[in-house]
C-alpha positions in Angstrom: -85.9 -62.5 86.6 -85.0 -62.9 90.6 -86.0 -65.8 92.3 -86.6 -65.1 96.3 -86.1 -67.9 98.6 -87.1 -68.4 102.7 -86.2 -71.1 104.1 -88.1 -71.4 107.7 -88.8 -74.0 110.8 -91.5 -76.2 108.4 -92.1 -75.1 104.8 -89.5 -73.3 102.0 -91.1 -70.3 100.2 -89.9 -70.2 96.3 -90.9 -67.1 95.0 -90.0 -65.6 91.5 -89.9 -62.0 90.7 -89.7 -60.5 86.6 -89.7 -56.6 88.1 -91.5 -55.6 89.8 -95.0 -59.0 89.2 -94.5 -61.8 91.1 -95.3 -64.1 89.0 -95.3 -67.5 91.6 -95.0 -68.2 94.6 -94.2 -72.2 95.8 -93.8 -74.3 98.9 -91.3 -77.1 99.9 -91.9 -79.0 103.1 -88.1 -78.5 105.3 -86.1 -81.8 105.0 -82.5 -81.0 106.9 -81.9 -84.6 105.8 -82.5 -83.9 101.6 -79.2 -82.9 99.6 -78.2 -79.9 97.7 -78.6 -82.3 94.2 -82.9 -83.5 95.8 -83.5 -79.8 96.6 -81.8 -78.8 92.9 -84.2 -80.9 91.5 -87.5 -80.3 93.5 -87.0 -76.4 92.4 -86.4 -77.6 89.2 -89.4 -79.2 89.1 -91.8 -76.6 90.5 -90.6 -74.8 87.7 -91.7 -75.9 85.2 -94.4 -76.8 86.8 -95.1 -73.2 87.1 -93.7 -72.5 83.3 -90.9 -70.4 84.2 -87.5 -71.0 81.7 -84.4 -71.7 84.7 -82.3 -69.1 82.0 -84.2 -66.2 81.9 -82.8 -65.9 85.6 -80.2 -62.6 86.5 -80.1 -62.9 90.2 -81.3 -65.1 93.5 -81.8 -64.4 97.6 -81.5 -66.3 99.9 -83.1 -66.1 103.6 -83.3 -69.5 106.3 -83.5 -69.4 109.9 -82.2 -73.5 109.5 -78.5 -73.2 109.5 -78.6 -77.0 108.9 -79.7 -76.1 104.7 -78.9 -72.3 104.3 -75.8 -74.1 102.2 -77.6 -76.6 100.7 -80.1 -74.3 99.1 -77.2 -71.6 98.1 -75.2 -74.3 96.5 -78.8 -75.5 94.6 -79.3 -72.5 93.6 -76.1 -72.4 91.6 -76.1 -75.3 90.4 -79.5 -74.9 88.5 -79.4 -71.0 87.5 -75.8 -70.9 87.6 -75.3 -67.6 89.9 -74.2 -66.5 93.8 -77.2 -66.3 95.7 -77.8 -63.7 98.2 -77.0 -64.3 101.4 -79.7 -61.9 104.3 -77.8 -60.7 107.0 -77.5 -58.1 109.9 -74.8 -57.1 107.2 -76.9 -57.3 104.2 -80.4 -55.9 105.1 -80.6 -53.1 102.6 -79.5 -50.9 105.7 -81.9 -52.0 108.4 -80.8 -50.4 111.3 -81.1 -53.1 114.0 -81.7 -51.9 118.1 -81.4 -54.6 120.2 -78.8 -56.8 122.4 -77.5 -59.0 119.9 -78.3 -58.1 116.0 -76.4 -60.9 114.9 -79.5 -62.9 116.4 -82.1 -61.6 114.7 -83.2 -64.0 112.2 -83.1 -63.6 108.0 -87.3 -63.5 108.3 -87.8 -61.0 110.8 -85.4 -58.6 109.1 -86.8 -59.1 105.8 -90.3 -58.3 106.8 -88.9 -55.1 108.9 -87.5 -53.9 105.3 -90.5 -54.7 104.0 -92.6 -53.0 105.9 -90.5 -50.0 105.9 -91.3 -49.3 102.9 -95.1 -50.2 102.4 -96.6 -49.1 104.8 -97.2 -46.0 107.8 -94.5 -46.5 110.4 -94.6 -47.3 113.6 -95.7 -50.7 112.5 -96.1 -53.5 114.2 -95.4 -57.1 111.9 -96.8 -60.0 112.8 -95.6 -62.8 111.2 -97.9 -65.9 112.0 -96.1 -69.1 111.5 -94.7 -71.7 112.9 -93.4 -69.7 115.9 -95.9 -66.3 116.0 -93.4 -63.5 115.7 -94.1 -59.9 116.6 -92.3 -56.9 115.7 -91.8 -53.3 116.0 -90.2 -50.9 113.7 -90.3 -47.5 115.0 -91.1 -44.1 113.3 -87.1 -44.4 111.8 -87.7 -47.4 110.3 -85.2 -48.6 113.0 -86.5 -52.7 114.2 -86.3 -51.8 118.3 -87.3 -56.2 119.5 -89.9 -58.5 119.3 -91.8 -60.7 120.7 -92.0 -64.3 120.0 -94.5 -67.5 120.6 -95.6 -71.0 120.0 -97.2 -71.5 116.5 -100.9 -72.0 116.1 -100.1 -75.1 114.7 -97.1 -76.4 117.2 -99.5 -75.5 119.9 -103.1 -77.4 118.2 -99.9 -80.2 118.2 -98.5 -80.1 121.5 -102.2 -80.5 122.6 -103.5 -83.1 120.7 -99.9 -85.5 121.4 -98.9 -84.1 125.2 -102.7 -85.0 126.2 -105.3 -87.7 126.7 -109.1 -86.8 125.7 -108.0 -84.4 123.5 -108.3 -84.2 119.4 -106.7 -82.9 116.7 -108.9 -80.4 115.7 -109.6 -77.8 112.4 -108.1 -74.2 112.6 -111.6 -72.7 112.5 -112.9 -70.5 114.8 -116.1 -71.3 116.9 -119.3 -69.6 116.8 -118.5 -68.5 120.5 -115.2 -68.0 122.4 -117.6 -69.8 125.8 -116.6 -73.6 123.7 -119.4 -76.3 124.6 -117.6 -78.6 124.0 -114.4 -80.4 123.9 -113.6 -78.8 119.8 -115.2 -76.2 120.1 -113.3 -75.2 123.4 -110.0 -76.0 121.8 -110.6 -73.5 119.1 -112.3 -70.1 121.1 -107.9 -70.8 123.3 -106.3 -71.4 119.5 -108.2 -69.2 117.0 -109.8 -66.8 119.6 -107.4 -66.4 122.3 -103.9 -65.7 119.5 -106.5 -63.3 118.0 -106.6 -61.8 121.4 -103.3 -61.9 122.1 -101.6 -60.2 119.2 -104.4 -57.5 120.0 -102.8 -57.2 123.4 -99.7 -57.4 122.3 -100.1 -54.6 119.5 -101.4 -52.4 122.3 -98.8 -53.2 124.3 -96.0 -52.1 121.7 -97.5 -49.0 121.4 -97.7 -47.9 125.0 -94.2 -48.7 125.2 -93.4 -46.0 122.1 -95.9 -43.6 122.8 -97.2 -44.1 119.1 -100.3 -44.5 117.0 -99.2 -47.8 114.9 -99.7 -49.7 111.8 -100.2 -53.2 111.8 -99.1 -55.7 109.3 -99.6 -58.9 109.1 -97.9 -61.9 107.1 -97.7 -65.9 107.7 -98.9 -69.0 106.3 -101.7 -68.7 109.5 -102.5 -65.1 109.7 -105.6 -65.3 107.3 -107.2 -68.2 110.2 -106.1 -65.7 112.9 -106.5 -61.8 111.8 -110.2 -62.3 110.8 -111.4 -63.1 114.5 -108.3 -59.6 115.7 -110.3 -56.4 117.3 -107.6 -54.4 115.7 -107.1 -52.8 112.2 -104.5 -55.4 110.7 -103.8 -55.5 106.6 -103.1 -59.1 105.9 -99.5 -59.2 103.7 -99.3 -62.7 102.5 -96.1 -61.4 100.1 -94.4 -59.6 102.5 -91.3 -61.6 103.6 -90.6 -62.1 99.3 -91.5 -58.7 99.3 -88.5 -57.7 101.6 -86.2 -60.3 100.3 -86.7 -58.4 96.6 -85.4 -55.1 98.4 -82.7 -56.4 100.3 -81.7 -57.6 96.2 -81.8 -54.8 95.1 -80.3 -52.5 97.6 -77.4 -55.1 98.1 -76.8 -54.9 94.0 -76.9 -51.6 94.0 -74.6 -50.7 96.6 
């Protein structure tokens, strides 16, 4: 079995593969203050909840955009499985060519989703990750990562509105019936949900126009199911895209 771990700024996603079958997906809150032992205990508890037997693991891989906890997670995995986890990086990216100004600055999460999109979807492909940040990437017809756009995530935007304004409340992430809000809550929902949806539509069009080719579009991340249904473009939802990318990268690393 393969343990795949993605550490994001808000959550740590933990997946377990048995061959090509994804057995479980669980999440922990990202806490930069936790120790190796604390993460080890929490991962063990998650495995027990899901009926996963730790000695059956034969491999592990970690992607992280939180440098403070990357080594801590790797050590925690070593403690509970005895395995040295593969760590996703530009040098360990299943042969993904990265055509940006500073390839070493590309986040491990963007590497993993690009690798998965390259294998699963028609190219060129626009890859949308709606997580803590909203990230829209392009993998071109040759499977090359060409760059991305990054905006504040849906959750960050809502928290900022509620925290930095005197009269705007915290709201649920529901789409209003109309774009023209008739009260504070529906106006905020329109701006957040529909505004993000139209941003995604617009950037996908801009990407397509810049490369001069029709693109496929896939979306992943915690907010994707809330936003994508309100987009006008044909966008495929793939909630486990990043985890599949980690699996592909792991398999590439052990075969090379």
